[in-house]
N, C-alpha and C positions, 0 to 999 in steps of 0.2 A: 371617909364617912359617907354615908348614904344621903342622897338628896331628899329622901323622904323624911329625914329627921328635922328638916328646917321648914319653917313656915315663913315665906317671904312677905314683906310688907307690900300693901297695895298702893294704888296711885295716890289716894288722898292722904295716907300716912306719910308718904314721901313728900308730898306738897307741903304738909304741915312741918315736917322736919326741915325742909328747904327754907321755909319762912322763918323758923326759929334760928337757923344758921345765919340767915341774912341779917336778922335783927341783932344777933350777937356780934357779927362782923361790923355792923354800923356803929354799935356801941363802943367798939374799940377804935375804928379808923376815923370816925368823925371828930371826936375830941382831939386826936393827934393832928389832924389836918387843920382844925380850928386854931390850935396852939401855934402852928407855923404860919398860916395865911390869914387868920382872923376873919373879918367880915367879907374878905375877898372871895371866900368860898361861896357865899350867897349872891354876891353882886356880879361876879364874872360870868361870861357866857362861854369861856374857854373850856374845853374838855379836860385838858391837863394844865394845871396852874404853874407847874414847875417840877424840878427834879424830886423834891421832897413829896409832892403830891403823887407822882408816879410811883415812888418807892412805897409810900404808905398805902395807897389805894389799889395798886395793881400787883406790885412785886411781893409784898408781905402776905396778902391773901393767897397768892399762887403758891408760895413756899409753904404756907400752913396747910393748904389742901394736899399738896404732894406729901408732906410729912405725915399727915393723918392717914393717908392712903396706905403708907408703908408701916405704920405702927400697929 
């Protein structure tokens, strides 16, 4: 296909898409993390609360991004 057939998204459209993606990701990961750690999510100053936190907030989003890249 020829590159002239595509109109690429500009900076602000990509920023908006990134914000929407972030909100959707938070809507999925925050409730899961709250189910596991409860109020410790808000009270702790630790970056990673434990293995479940690492799995939910780092590993699962990484896997989702890689899968969506290839689909």
